[in-house]
Every structure is written in C-alpha cells, then in structure tokens.
N, C-alpha and C positions, 0 to 999 in steps of 0.2 A: 467219717472223713471230713464232713463239713464242720463239725464241732472243733476238730483239730485245726483245720485251716483258720477258723475264726479266732481260736485261742492264740495261735501263733501270730496272727495279724495284730491282735490287741497288745500282746506282749511286746512285739517289735515297735509298735507305735509309741507305747509307754516308755520304752527305753530311749527312743529318739528325743522325747520331751525332757526326760530326766537328764540325758547327757548334754543337751543343748546348753544348759546353765554351766555345767562343768567345763565344756569347751570354751565358753566365753571367759571363764575364770583363768584357764590355762593361757589363752591367747593374750590376756591382759598382762600376764606376769612373765611370759616366757621370753628368753633372749638367746635362742640357740643358734650356734654356728658350728660347723659349716652347714650349707643347705642339706637337708635330709629328704628322703622320699622312700616311703614303704608302700608297696603295692600288694593288696590282697586279691588273689586271682585263682583261676582253675586250670591254668595252662601247665599241666604236670608232666606231659610226655617230653622226651628229648627234642622232638620236632618242634613242639610248641615253645619250649625254652629257647631253642635256636631262633625262632621267629621273634620272640620278645626281646632278644639281644639287639635287634635292630633299633630299639628304643633305649634299652637299659645301658648299652655300651656308650653311646654318645652322651647320654645324660651323666654317666659317671665321669666321662672325660671332661665335663664342664665343672667338676669339683663336687658333685652331689654324692652324699653318702647314701648309696642305694641298698635297699633290703627288700625281701619278698616274703609273703606269707601265702604259700601255695596250698590249695585245698584239692585233694585228689578225689573229688566226687563230681558235682555238677553245680548249676547256678543256685539251687536250693541250699546246697552245702555252703556256698559262698555267703549267702544271706544269713545262714545260721552262725557261721563264723564271725560275720560282721556284727551281729547282734551280741554275741558273746564278748567281742572286743569292746563294744559300746558299754556293756554291763560292767566291764572292768575299767571304764573310763580311759581306755587306751586305743582309740580308733586309729586305723592306718591313715597314711596320707591320701590314699586312693583305693578304690575298690572296683573290680570288674562288675559291669552291669549290662543287662540285656536292655537295649535302648528303647525308649518310647513309652509314653502315656502320661496322663496328667499327674500321676502319683510322683513322678520325678520332680516336676515343678513344685509340688507341695513340699517335697523334702528340701528344695532350695528355699522356699518361703519360710520353712521352719528353721533354717540356718544349719541343717545337717550337712547338706552338700553346698559347695560354693558355686556361684555362677561364674562362667568363663567368658572373658571378653572375646568378641568376634575378631578383633584385630590385635595381634600379638607379634612383636618383633618384626614388623614389616610384612607379616602374613595376614591376609584377610580371609578368614574361614568362610565367609559368605560367598567368596569367589571360588575357593578351591574345593569345597564340599559338593557332592552331588546334590541336586535339588531335593530329591526324595529324602536324603539323609538330613539336610539342613531343616526341612520341615519337621522331622521327628525330634530333633534335639534343641531347636530354638527355644529360648526362654523369653526374650523380649527383643526389641529392635537392635540392641548392641551386645547381647549376651546369648550364650547357649548353656544348657544345663548339664550336658554330657559330652565327653570328648570321644568322637567316633574313631575306631581303628579299622573296622572292616565289616563287610556285608557277607552273610552266608545264606545260601538257599537251603531251606529245610526239606523240601521235597526233591530228593536227589538220589539216584541209584547208580551203583557200580556193577558192571558186568565183567566177568573174566572172559577175555577175548577167545581163548582156546575152547572153552566149553560152549560159548555162544556160537562159534563157528561149527563146532562138532554137532550141535543139536538143533540149530536154527539158522535161518538165512539172515535174520535181522532181529533187533530187539522187539519183544512183544508190544503190541499197541494197546492192549487192555489187560486188566488184572486177570480176567478169565483165560486169556492167552498165556499170561505168565504162569498161571497155575498149571496149565496143561504142559507147558515146557518144563517147569520145575519138577513135575511128577515124573516125566521121562528121564530127566537128569538124575533124580533121586533113585529111580529104578536101576540105574547103571552104577550106583555106588558113590555118587557125589551128593553134596548137600544142594538142595534146590534153592535155598536161601540161607544166609548166615545172619543170625539174630542173637541178641542178648535179652534176657528177661528183666534187665534193669529198666525201671519205669521210664527214665528219660530217653532211652534208646527205643523203647516200644512207642514212645510219643512220635518220633520221626516216622516209624513204619505206619502207624495207624493214620497219621496225618496225610501220608502219601497215598494211602488206600482211599481215604475219604475224598481226596482231591479229584478222584475220577467220578465218584458217585454224587458228590455235592456240586451243583453249579456254583459259579462265582458268587451269585447273589445269595444262594442258600448258605454258602460257607460264611459269608459276611454276616448273615442273620445268626448263624450259630455262634461265632466268636463275639458277637455283640450282646449275647445273652438271651435272645428270644428264640428258644430251642424246643418249643413244645408242639409244633405243627405236625400233622401226619406225615408229610413228606420228609421232615427231619428224622422222624422215627424210622421210616422205611429205609432211608439212606444209612442210618447208623446200623440197622440190621444187616444190610448188604455188606457194609464195611467190616463188621465183626465176623460175618460168615467167611469172608476172604481171609481174615487173620486166623481164624480157626483152621482153615484148610492148609494155610502156610505152615502151621505148627507141625503137621505130619511129614513135611518134606524138608524140615530145617535141621541144623546141626544139633546133635545130642548134647553138646557141652554148653548149652545156652545159659545155664544157671550162673548168674552174676558175672557173666563174661565181660571182660574189659573191652572197650570199643575198638582199640587198635588190634586186638586179637580177632575180633569179628571181621574187621577189614582184611586182616591177613589171610583169613580163610579164602577170600576171593583172590587176593594177589597170588597165593600159592597154588591155586587151581583146585582147592578142596570144595569150594562153593561156587555156584553160578553167579550169585548176586548178593549185595548188601545195600540196605537203605539207611543212610544217615545224612547229615548235613554235608555240604561240600568242603567242610573243614578237614575231611579225611584225605584230601588230595595230596598233602605232603607225605603221606605214608605210601603213596603209589610209586612204582619204579619209573624213573624218567624215560626209560627205554621203551615204555609201552606195555602192552599186555592186558590193560584194563580200559574199558570204555565207560565214560560218564554220560548219563542221560537223565532226562526227566522221567519220573516213574510212569508206568503204564497209564494211559488215559488222562494224564495231567496236562492241562493247557494253561493254567495260571500258576504263579509262583507263590510259595509261602516263604517269607524271608525274615531273618532276624538281624539285628544290628549289634555287633560287639562294640561296647563303649567302656569308658573308664570314668567313674564319678570321682570328683575331687572333694574330699571332706574338709569341713572347717575344723581341722584336726588338732594339732598339738603345738602350735606356736609358730613364730616367724621363720624359724629354720625350715620347717616343713612347707610353709607357704612359699618360701623362696624356691625350694625344691620343686614344688608343684609348677611354678612359673617357668622354670627351666624345662620341665618335662613337657608342658604345653607347647613351648616353642620347638622342642625337639620333634614332637609328633607332626608339627606343621611343615617341617622341612621336606620337600618332595623326595629327596634321596632316601630319607628314613622311612616314610610311610610306604614308599615303593618297595624297599627291601623287606619290610614287614609283610606285606601282602604276598610278595613272591614266595616267601618262606611259609606263610600261614595258610595260603590257599583262600579261595572265595573270590568275592568281587570287590574291587577297590571302593572305599568310601570317598576317595579323593579323585578329582578330575585329572590331576597332574601325574598320573601313573602311566607308564608305557606298557600297555597291555600285551605287547608282543613278547615281553619278557616273562610273562606268567606261565604257570604250569598249564599243560593242555586242558586239564579239567577245569581250571579257573577260566580259561578262554571259553570253554563250552558253557560254563555258568553265565558268563556275560552274554553269550548268544541267546541263551534261554531267557535271561532277564530282558533283553531287548525285544524278543519275539513274543513274550507272554501277553495274553489277553488282559490279564489283571494281575496286580501285585498286592498281597496282603501281608502287612507287617504283623508278626507275632511278637508283641512286646512282653515285658516282664509279667504283666497281668495275665495274658493269654498263656504264656509259657508256664506259669506257676498255678494257674487256676483252670480256665476252660479246657485247654488241651491236656493238662495234667489230670483233670477229673476223668476225661475220656480214656487217657492212657492207663489210668489206675484200673479201670474195668478191663481194658485190653490185656493188662498184665494178669488179671485173674484168669481170663480165657486161655492165655498162653501157658500158664502154669497148670491149669486144669481144663483141658479141652472138652471134658464132659459137661462143663458149666453151660447151662441153658442160654441160648442166644437171646430168647425173649426176656429172660431175667436180666441179662447183661444190658440190653437196651433200656429197660426200666430203671436199672441202677444208674446208668449214665444220665438219663433224663432227670432222675431225682437229684443227682449231684449238681447238674447244670441249673436246675430250678433253685436249689438252695443257694448257689453262688449268686444267681440273679437277685434273689430276695435280699441277700446280705449286702450286695452293692446298693440296692435301693435304700436299704435302711441306713447304711453308712452315709449315702448321699444326703438323706433327709436330716441326719444329725449334723 
C-alpha cells in the first residue's frame, strides 16, 4: 500500500509540473468568450445536485457557460480524474478539494491553482468566513488558496427514533453500551448498524470509534505522524475490536453499498444506526424519525472542509467564469441556500442557522460544545486515516483476521507514511 501511495504521489506531482508550462501557453494565446466554467466534483446524488444548483443557477444567469464533470466515487476518485485531465492538458476550471494543509499552498506556488482575492465584488471573505475556516484556506494577507463552501463533522451518528425508543431510553454513551444495544436489536431481526465496506465509509466509522479511545492529545499525535507509542497501539487494538464486534450485528448487504442506501436502512427502520459525516442530513425526512448525535464516547469533533480549488486552467474565458463564480459564492443568499440543501455547518457567518435542517442545527451545537476540533485535511483524508481504514476494511471483510496483526499492519503503514513525509520534506 505504501509503494502505491508513493507512486501515485510522484506521478501526480510530475503531471503538475508538466502541465504548468502547457497552461501558461494556453493562457497566453486564448481569447475565449463567453465566460466558461467547468467544475470537477463528487456531488453525484440528486440531493447533492440540488444543493450545487444554489451556485450553478445564479452563475449561469450571469452568462457563464457552465458544465460539470461528476465523479461517482469519493475524493480519491476526484484526484485521479483531475490527474487524468492534467495528463490530457485539459484541466477543468475548478475542482472539488478537501480543504487545508501546506500542500495546497504549494500547488498555488507552482501555478496549478490560482490564488483568490479576499475582497471580491464588495464582499470581504476575511469578514464573512468563520475564523477557523479562514485560518485553513488563507494563502497570504490578501488572498486565500481555496474557496470554502461548507463544513462537515466526520464523527456523526444517525439513530432511527423508533428503534431507539423501542430498545433504549436514550442514545448509548459508550461504544460498549452501543454494542450491547446493537446486539439486542439484531436479535430481534433488525440491523444493529448499517455499514458499507467501501473504504471511505469505513473511515468514518473507525474514526468515530477511535474518538472514544484516543484522547484529544493522542488523536493529535496520531494524525501528526508520531504513532508508535504503546498507548497508541493499545487504543488501536480497542478500536479494531469494536469494529470487529460491529461486523456481526450489521447489515448483510454491506458489500460495496452506496452511502445513500446505507443511510436509508436507518430512515426506513431496518437499522438502528449509521455512522457517516453530517452530509447525510439532506437524505433524512424533514418530518423527523431520525436523531443525529455525536458517536458514543466522542467529546471532540473531527471535521472536514469542503472547498473548491480554482485552476490556472484554459484561458481568459474560464478565468472570467471563475471570477463570476467567486462572487456568486460570496453572496449570502447563495451560500445560505447551498448549506440548507447540502447539510453540515455553514462556513460563512452570514447564514441564518434557524433555516437549517435539524441535524445541521445539531452539528452546530456539537461544534460549539466540543472540547477540541481536529481538521482532517486532504493529507489525513488520503493518508493517515485512509491507512487505518484500509486495515479496518480487511477486518470488516474477514472478521477472522487477527486483531494483533491488524494493529501491526496499521502501525507499519503509519510509520511508512511518516518516513515518506520526512523524506519528501528533506528533498
């Protein structure tokens, strides 16, 4: 796995360097009209398409020729598609990105992504963005590197109200309590939990389990790359043991299950619970029937930031389209409509939270009460947590797999990632 990660990283970096020159040549010769904008993204469900229209419709109304390249997988799929487009010397105008870390600034420095002015069309992003968001996306004093659209909690659980009321008085406070409840639910013919074995979905589940056993400081140590202490090993073992026990009370149709179907098991009362990011709230009935909570034992939040990177792409027509899109996102009415439809926590201060979905309101409350907040940027999403989720996926597909072996495999992968980062930093 480590060799594959390193190979893909080197290939992607090489493509960026090669395409930079080609982009400069196109920009120098292009004279395209009208304004154009093509977005490469992963919002493939009808609900996500509806949310995106909060931006696409007003952008088109301003005369922009809008198009989309939707990837029906996940963020890794978006990155692969972007690398392929770069290899063809046909980058899109913009690409969905999970915000945060120094790698994004490096892409701006290379000229792959363009920097975005903080003041556009009378809107000052430094005033309207949440402070935590601005800290993540800022490039320099007058620019930022990524255009934020929304915050999502990654440790987030849905309960079916009917099953919760039937089998318990309140949501369980620990994963041990959850397992006891899920086993009783399963014995009566329901799914104790609804899960997909797709790695990105396992990542949400294992992260939400770990957030009980790892203290805030220990979790910070883990995602920073120093992951070899005895306590880290013990906590991974506890987390993998919970995951293994959940496998026996889960839905039998987990193989490659799409995330909206996994959520629907809870909505329809077939499953007690599902663990995914709070982007699942648009799939929930507005009339109720589903409760949104922090997962058992979780006191701090793991969050991600949905952003859009603007490429130094294909000429003045696309640059004009990008500028119109930036201003469209900055308008309060549009970013409010988007987050109402998409779910999660607003990245902007000027959103009326009373209009949000009840689960989004609950996410804001969890955000405000959390003892600590840990951003999982694209690096943690595609490396640290993905390495742990890869081992979790093995356990899920083969519960006879040794927990001791799983812990050693995870620690080996994390160590390899840490060494790779050190080497790349030295170079």
